[in-house]
KOLRO-479374 format. One record per residue (C-alpha): x, y, z; residue in three letters. Coordinates in steps of 0.1 Angstrom, whole numbers, plus 5000, padded with zeros to 4 digits. Layout:
<lonus>
+------+------+------+-----+
:    u :    v :    w :  aa :
+------+------+------+-----+
:    X :    Y :    Z : Ala :
...
+------+------+------+-----+
</lonus>
This chain:
<lonus>
+------+------+------+-----+
:    u :    v :    w :  aa :
+------+------+------+-----+
: 4836 : 4974 : 5408 : Met :
: 4827 : 4946 : 5384 : Thr :
: 4799 : 4966 : 5368 : Lys :
: 4823 : 4995 : 5363 : Lys :
: 4847 : 4972 : 5344 : Leu :
: 4819 : 4959 : 5322 : Val :
: 4807 : 4994 : 5314 : Val :
: 4843 : 5005 : 5306 : Leu :
: 4849 : 4975 : 5284 : Ala :
: 4816 : 4982 : 5265 : Leu :
: 4825 : 5019 : 5261 : Val :
: 4860 : 5011 : 5247 : Leu :
: 4846 : 4985 : 5223 : Ser :
: 4823 : 5010 : 5206 : Val :
: 4846 : 5040 : 5209 : Ser :
: 4853 : 5056 : 5175 : Pro :
: 4890 : 5060 : 5185 : Thr :
: 4896 : 5023 : 5186 : Ala :
: 4905 : 5014 : 5150 : Ser :
: 4924 : 4986 : 5134 : Phe :
: 4941 : 4988 : 5100 : Ala :
: 4928 : 4964 : 5074 : Ala :
: 4952 : 4941 : 5056 : Arg :
: 4948 : 4915 : 5029 : Gln :
: 4976 : 4891 : 5018 : Ala :
: 4978 : 4883 : 4981 : Trp :
: 4945 : 4874 : 4965 : His :
: 4952 : 4853 : 4934 : Val :
: 4927 : 4851 : 4905 : Thr :
: 4932 : 4828 : 4875 : Arg :
: 4912 : 4831 : 4843 : Gln :
: 4915 : 4816 : 4808 : Ala :
: 4926 : 4842 : 4784 : Gly :
: 4931 : 4842 : 4746 : Pro :
: 4968 : 4834 : 4749 : Tyr :
: 4967 : 4810 : 4780 : Gly :
: 4959 : 4816 : 4816 : Glu :
: 4957 : 4852 : 4829 : Asp :
: 4968 : 4856 : 4865 : Val :
: 4960 : 4886 : 4886 : Thr :
: 4973 : 4892 : 4921 : Met :
: 4963 : 4920 : 4945 : Ser :
: 4970 : 4929 : 4981 : Ala :
: 4964 : 4959 : 5002 : Phe :
: 4972 : 4975 : 5036 : Ala :
: 4956 : 5004 : 5054 : Asp :
: 4981 : 5027 : 5071 : Ala :
: 4991 : 5020 : 5107 : Asp :
: 4976 : 5054 : 5115 : Gly :
: 4955 : 5077 : 5093 : Gly :
: 4934 : 5071 : 5062 : Pro :
: 4960 : 5060 : 5037 : Asp :
: 4958 : 5027 : 5018 : Arg :
: 4985 : 5010 : 4998 : Met :
: 4975 : 4987 : 4969 : Asp :
: 4998 : 4962 : 4953 : Leu :
: 4989 : 4947 : 4919 : Tyr :
: 5004 : 4922 : 4896 : Cys :
: 4990 : 4907 : 4864 : Asp :
: 5005 : 4888 : 4835 : Thr :
: 4997 : 4916 : 4811 : Arg :
: 5008 : 4948 : 4829 : Asp :
: 5033 : 4935 : 4855 : Gly :
: 5038 : 4948 : 4891 : Phe :
: 5023 : 4981 : 4903 : Arg :
: 5021 : 5001 : 4936 : Val :
: 4993 : 5026 : 4941 : Ile :
: 4986 : 5047 : 4972 : Phe :
: 4951 : 5062 : 4980 : Ser :
: 4959 : 5087 : 5007 : Pro :
: 4923 : 5100 : 5013 : His :
: 4941 : 5132 : 5026 : Arg :
: 4964 : 5159 : 5013 : Leu :
: 4996 : 5137 : 5010 : Ala :
: 5014 : 5155 : 4981 : Met :
: 5007 : 5182 : 4956 : Thr :
: 4990 : 5170 : 4924 : Ala :
: 5015 : 5164 : 4897 : Gly :
: 5049 : 5147 : 4895 : Ser :
: 5070 : 5140 : 4925 : Gly :
: 5086 : 5112 : 4944 : His :
: 5080 : 5086 : 4970 : Val :
: 5108 : 5074 : 4993 : Val :
: 5101 : 5038 : 5005 : Leu :
: 5118 : 5021 : 5034 : Thr :
: 5110 : 4984 : 5034 : Ile :
: 5116 : 4963 : 5065 : Asp :
: 5143 : 4988 : 5078 : Gly :
: 5163 : 4985 : 5046 : Gly :
: 5179 : 5014 : 5027 : Ala :
: 5154 : 5040 : 5015 : Pro :
: 5145 : 5038 : 4978 : Val :
: 5134 : 5069 : 4959 : Thr :
: 5109 : 5063 : 4931 : Leu :
: 5091 : 5086 : 4906 : Thr :
: 5054 : 5091 : 4914 : Ala :
: 5025 : 5111 : 4901 : Asn :
: 4997 : 5124 : 4923 : Ala :
: 4962 : 5131 : 4912 : Phe :
: 4935 : 5150 : 4932 : Gly :
: 4925 : 5185 : 4944 : Asp :
: 4957 : 5204 : 4953 : Asp :
: 4942 : 5223 : 4981 : Ala :
: 4922 : 5195 : 4997 : Lys :
: 4929 : 5159 : 4989 : Asp :
: 4953 : 5135 : 4971 : Thr :
: 4931 : 5109 : 4955 : Asp :
: 4958 : 5086 : 4941 : Val :
: 4996 : 5084 : 4939 : Val :
: 5009 : 5061 : 4912 : Thr :
: 5044 : 5048 : 4916 : Val :
: 5068 : 5041 : 4887 : Tyr :
: 5099 : 5019 : 4883 : Asp :
: 5084 : 4994 : 4908 : Thr :
: 5104 : 4965 : 4894 : Ala :
: 5132 : 4977 : 4916 : Arg :
: 5112 : 4970 : 4948 : Ile :
: 5091 : 4941 : 4937 : Glu :
: 5111 : 4914 : 4954 : Glu :
: 5115 : 4933 : 4986 : Ala :
: 5077 : 4941 : 4987 : Leu :
: 5068 : 4905 : 4978 : Ser :
: 5076 : 4894 : 5014 : Ala :
: 5076 : 4927 : 5033 : Ala :
: 5062 : 4930 : 5067 : Ser :
: 5066 : 4968 : 5073 : His :
: 5070 : 4998 : 5051 : Met :
: 5072 : 5036 : 5055 : Thr :
: 5066 : 5060 : 5027 : Val :
: 5075 : 5096 : 5024 : Lys :
: 5055 : 5115 : 4997 : Phe :
: 5074 : 5144 : 4981 : Ile :
: 5054 : 5167 : 4958 : Gly :
: 5069 : 5187 : 4930 : Tyr :
: 5069 : 5217 : 4953 : Asp :
: 5089 : 5198 : 4979 : Asn :
: 5059 : 5194 : 5002 : Ser :
: 5062 : 5162 : 5022 : Thr :
: 5041 : 5138 : 5043 : Ser :
: 5045 : 5103 : 5056 : Gln :
: 5027 : 5071 : 5062 : Ala :
: 5036 : 5036 : 5076 : Ala :
: 5021 : 5003 : 5067 : Phe :
: 5022 : 4969 : 5083 : Thr :
: 5018 : 4940 : 5058 : Leu :
: 5008 : 4905 : 5067 : Glu :
: 5011 : 4872 : 5048 : Gly :
: 5027 : 4884 : 5016 : Leu :
: 5056 : 4860 : 5017 : Ser :
: 5032 : 4830 : 5014 : Ala :
: 5027 : 4838 : 4977 : Asp :
: 5061 : 4853 : 4969 : Lys :
: 5071 : 4826 : 4944 : Asp :
: 5038 : 4829 : 4926 : Thr :
: 5042 : 4867 : 4924 : Leu :
: 5077 : 4866 : 4911 : Leu :
: 5068 : 4839 : 4885 : Arg :
: 5036 : 4858 : 4874 : Thr :
: 5052 : 4892 : 4873 : Cys :
: 5089 : 4889 : 4868 : Pro :
: 5107 : 4922 : 4874 : Ala :
: 5111 : 4940 : 4841 : Arg :
+------+------+------+-----+
</lonus>
């Protein structure tokens, strides 16, 4: 019986179905710039299920940004919307633009007007996103975030909502 358990544990540990989403809390980089210190912050989370990745960026020059890399057909290329629900709060609809092969893959979805959600995302632990293409095609993804709140004050100071 013990040998069977060892073999089962070994099979499960190398099984391709066992996957864990990757997450990175804020990574802060400081560099001397021509007008003082430039600060860049980035964080990411892989979807709880599926190939999607969400990237959060902040820098002193360009502000706060949210970008999705679905690695699948998430929404039709062109303009559309994303509906975000952060930590069970009210859904927020934002303008988005998708790039990629319409029939096969959405490479990148850039999200606009992110200042509205910056504070909520700065300490978020869970988020769902609904992608809505210009043709009203939809898909969804969910993300679990870890450790963002530790650098919330730095984020809001570095990239104040504009």
